[in-house]
N, C-alpha and C positions, 0 to 999 in steps of 0.2 A: 802249317796246320799244326796245332799242340795236341801231340798224341797223348801227352801223358799232364794230368791236370796238376797248378801249382801244389796244390794241399799233398797228391801225394809225393810231387819231388820234394816235397820239406820232409813227409814222413820216413821218405827212403834216404834222404840224407842224416836225417837226425837218427835213425837206427844203426847206419852205419857208424858214424861219428862215436854212438854210444858204444860199439861194440868194442872200435878200435882205442878208445879211452879206459875201457873195461879192461882188456886185456894190456895194455899196459901199467895200469892199478896193480893188476893183478902180477903181473912180473915183477916191478918195482917193490911191491910188497913181499913175495917170495924169497928176494935176495937181499931184503934189507927189512930191519924191523922199523916201521913209521912211527909207533908210539904204544906206548904201555895201554893204553885205554883197551878193555875185554869186551869189544864189539866184535861181531863177526863180519869178515872183509866184505861180504855182499852188501852190508848196508854202507859200510865205507864207501864205497865204489858206488853205490846208486846215489848217495847222497852228493858225491863230488860230480858224478855225470849230470844229475839233474841241473845242477848249479851252472855249470860248465854250459849244458844245453840252453838256459835260461838266457845266459847273456851272450850266447851266440844267436839266438834266433831274434833277441831284441836289435842286436848291431845288425842282422842281417835287413830288419823289416824296415829299421828306422833308414838304412842308406837306400833300400830296395824303393822306398816311397819318394825320395829328394833326387832322384837320380831321373830324369826326363829326358828322352831324348829331344834334341833341339833341332827341328827343320825350318829355314828360312828361306824366302823368296824360292819359292818351289810353286809349279803350275801343276796342277791336278786334272786330268782330263774325265772323260765316261772311264771311270774305275772304283773299286772298294776300298776305302781307306780306315783302317782303325787306328781312332784317337785315343787309346788307353795306351798311357806312358810315354806319351809324346809333346812337345810345345811347338805348336805351329805359331811362326811369326811371319807376317807379309806373306802369306801363301795366297794363290788363289785356286778354288776349288770349282771347276766346270762341269755342270751334271754327274757331280760325282758323290758318290753311295759312302755315306760319312757313319762308320760303325763305332757305337758305344757298347761297351761289354761291361763297363761298370766293377771291371779288376783293378783296374791304377786311374790315378788323377791324371787328367790332360789339361792344359792351356791353348788357349786360342787367341791370338794377341792381334789386332789390326790385318785381319782376311777380309778377302772378297769371297764371296759366296753368289755364285751362279746358278741358278737352279738344281741345286743340293738336294738330296735325299737323306734322312735320319734314319739310320735300322737300331734300333734296341737290343741287344743279343746278351745271354748268359746271364750276370746278377742285374743287369738295367732291366733286362725283360721282366726278371721275377719281380722287381720294385715295380714296375708299370701294371703288371697283374695282380699284382696284392692292392694298388692301390684303383684300380677299376673294379674290381668286387668290393673294397671298401665303400667304393661311389655309392652302389647299389643298396647299402645298409644306412638306415636311417638315424642309426647311434653314431655310426662315424663321420656323418654330416659335418657339424660343429669343427670337429678336430680338423677334416680335410677343407673345408673353409678357411681355417685360419693359417694352414700352412700353405694353401694356393695367393691366398689373399697377401700374405707376407712376399711373394715371390712377384707377385702383379697378376695372376691367370685368373681375378675376379673383376667383374666389369663393378666399379663401386655405384654406378647409376641404377643397375639392374639386379643387381646380388647375383647375378648367373654367371657362368663358366664364360669366359672367353673363347671362343670356336678360333 
């Protein structure tokens, strides 16, 4: 169970890193003159911290999105399996509840599914709720028809949604 959401973890880490970096810059500036620019020290520290944090978060996000945990040849029974952040290859799912949270990508390759159940949680659940509400509004019907047609969810013979 994830007690602290990922966005809160990112915020805490960024604050800690910014404070540590600010302290280091203040100490460095205190003992050495960095330049002859007549700017307050806090502006320089803020600018350097912002640049450092931007690079750090970009690197962390790129690394996190590319790192999937690979699961190969595993047999799952009657249990709950979160798909987010994993790559399942040649696995068998028997009466398994597959949970999609929509927080990280996942890969399913050459797996066997026997009487499985899908549960959409978190961001994925929110997406389905929004689509469900949009379906009831006539203004969004052409947009949704186009989206679902692209994915093969509209029967071309009847123009109706495949159930």
